[in-house]
C-alpha positions in Angstrom: 34.0 -37.2 97.7 33.0 -39.5 100.3 29.6 -39.6 98.9 30.6 -40.7 95.5 32.7 -43.4 96.8 29.8 -44.9 98.7 27.7 -45.0 95.7 30.4 -47.1 94.0 30.4 -49.3 96.3 26.9 -49.8 96.3 27.0 -50.9 92.9 24.2 -53.5 92.1 25.2 -57.0 90.9 23.1 -58.5 88.7 23.0 -62.4 87.9 22.6 -63.4 84.2 21.8 -67.2 83.3 23.8 -68.4 80.6 21.8 -69.1 77.3 22.0 -72.9 77.0 20.0 -73.5 73.8 17.6 -75.4 75.6 14.5 -73.2 75.5 15.5 -71.7 71.9 15.5 -75.4 70.5 12.0 -76.0 72.2 10.6 -72.6 70.6 12.4 -74.0 67.0 10.9 -77.2 67.2 7.5 -75.8 68.1 7.5 -73.4 65.1 8.4 -76.0 62.5 5.6 -78.5 63.7 3.2 -75.6 63.7 4.3 -74.7 60.5 4.2 -78.3 59.0 0.8 -78.7 60.5 -0.7 -76.0 59.2 0.6 -76.8 55.7 -0.9 -80.0 55.8 -4.3 -78.5 56.6 -4.1 -76.0 54.0 -3.3 -78.5 51.4 -6.0 -81.1 52.3 -8.3 -78.2 52.7 -7.4 -76.5 48.8 -6.7 -79.6 47.2 -9.0 -82.2 48.5 -8.0 -86.2 47.7 -10.1 -87.7 44.9 -11.1 -91.3 45.9 -10.1 -93.6 42.8 -11.8 -97.0 42.3 -9.5 -99.1 40.6 -10.3 -102.3 38.7 -8.0 -104.9 37.1 -8.3 -105.1 33.2 -9.5 -108.9 32.2 -6.3 -111.0 30.6 -8.8 -111.3 27.2 -9.0 -107.8 27.1 -5.3 -106.7 27.2 -4.9 -107.6 23.2 -7.9 -105.9 21.8 -7.7 -102.6 24.0 -4.0 -102.6 23.0 -4.9 -102.9 19.3 -7.7 -100.1 19.7 -5.3 -97.9 21.2 -3.0 -98.3 18.5 -5.9 -97.8 16.0 -7.0 -94.7 17.8 -3.8 -93.1 16.8 -3.9 -94.3 13.0 -7.6 -93.3 13.0 -6.4 -89.4 14.1 -4.1 -89.2 11.3 -6.6 -90.6 8.9 -9.1 -88.0 10.2 -6.2 -85.0 9.7 -5.8 -86.6 6.3 -8.9 -87.1 4.7 -11.1 -84.4 6.8 -13.1 -87.2 8.9 -13.2 -90.2 10.6 -13.1 -93.3 8.6 -16.3 -95.6 8.4 -16.0 -99.3 9.8 -16.1 -100.8 6.4 -13.3 -99.0 5.2 -11.0 -100.1 8.1 -11.8 -103.5 7.8 -10.9 -103.4 4.1 -7.6 -101.5 4.9 -7.0 -104.3 7.6 -6.7 -101.9 10.5 -6.5 -103.9 13.3 -8.8 -104.8 15.7 -11.6 -103.7 13.2 -10.5 -106.2 10.7 -11.4 -109.6 11.9 -8.5 -112.3 11.3 -9.4 -115.7 13.4 -6.8 -116.7 15.6 -6.3 -119.4 18.5 -7.8 -118.1 21.3 -8.8 -114.9 20.1 -12.3 -113.4 21.4 -15.0 -113.0 18.8 -15.7 -109.2 18.3 -18.6 -107.5 16.6 -18.1 -103.6 15.7 -20.6 -100.8 15.6 -19.8 -97.1 14.6 -22.1 -94.5 15.9 -20.1 -91.0 14.7 -17.1 -90.5 16.4 -17.7 -93.6 18.6 -16.4 -97.3 17.9 -18.1 -99.9 19.9 -17.3 -103.5 19.9 -18.8 -106.2 21.6 -16.5 -109.3 22.6 -17.5 -112.8 23.6 -14.7 -114.9 25.4 -15.7 -118.1 26.8 -18.5 -117.5 29.2 -17.7 -113.8 29.6 -18.9 -110.7 27.5 -17.4 -107.5 27.1 -17.8 -104.3 25.3 -15.0 -101.8 24.5 -15.5 -98.6 22.9 -13.1 -96.2 21.6 -14.4 -92.3 21.5 -12.6 -89.6 19.3 -12.9 -85.9 20.4 -13.7 -83.5 18.1 -10.5 -82.2 16.3 -8.0 -80.1 18.5 -9.8 -81.1 21.8 -7.7 -82.8 24.9 -7.7 -85.8 25.3 -7.8 -86.5 21.5 -9.7 -90.0 22.3 -10.8 -92.2 24.9 -10.4 -96.0 25.5 -13.2 -97.8 27.8 -14.3 -101.0 28.4 -16.7 -102.9 30.6 -18.8 -106.1 31.7 -21.6 -106.5 29.2 -24.7 -108.6 29.0 -24.7 -111.0 25.8 -26.6 -108.4 23.2 -27.6 -109.7 19.6 -27.2 -107.5 17.0 -29.8 -106.5 15.0 -32.5 -107.1 17.9 -34.2 -104.4 20.0 -31.1 -104.0 21.9 -29.8 -102.2 19.2 -30.6 -98.8 20.4 -29.0 -100.1 23.9 -25.8 -100.6 22.0 -25.9 -97.0 20.2 -27.0 -95.4 23.5 -23.8 -97.2 25.0 -21.5 -94.9 23.2 -22.7 -92.3 25.6 -24.1 -93.4 28.8 -23.4 -96.0 31.5 -20.3 -96.7 33.9 -17.5 -97.5 31.6 -13.4 -98.4 33.0 -11.7 -95.5 31.5 -7.8 -96.3 30.4 -5.2 -93.5 30.1 -4.1 -92.7 26.7 -0.6 -93.3 26.9 0.7 -96.9 28.0 -2.6 -98.1 28.4 -1.5 -101.9 27.7 1.3 -101.6 30.3 -0.9 -100.7 33.3 -3.1 -103.0 35.4 -5.0 -101.0 37.5 -7.4 -98.3 35.8 -9.6 -95.5 37.0 -13.6 -96.2 36.8 -15.4 -93.1 35.4 
């Protein structure tokens, strides 16, 4: 029995350091930081940012663009009822703004051309000249229409520049306006 008592007295004592949470806090903070950094890197890689160039709509174009946006909705309804887009002459006879020219105080002078689903206007406002266009998409396509504007050199209708206006409906650098609330925003993307 003496041997057994001797073993009991020789027991090993192990010192256990109390867990105060400092190491755990560092591990959790490091893990969370690593997760956030990886998430940001993956999001940037999967969804690269698209640089947008913004331009300010000139004050003299706000009213014509607003009227053209309202007319676009009306043109879509007329196409739905009649089965085709109305011609400029018909729109002018019906008094649809902005195709119906009503002289107002300081309203810009506008001349309209139609090339299929493209309605193109050249505006002369003081020393500045602009073009606005309305492109109507095919039935069922989204977006249903597109509003654009750009600075324009002064072009006399019926001259050799008439073909330039026709190609203006399909080419060139235009400032695009969104289809909704286009008259309430000051900044618009360049397309």
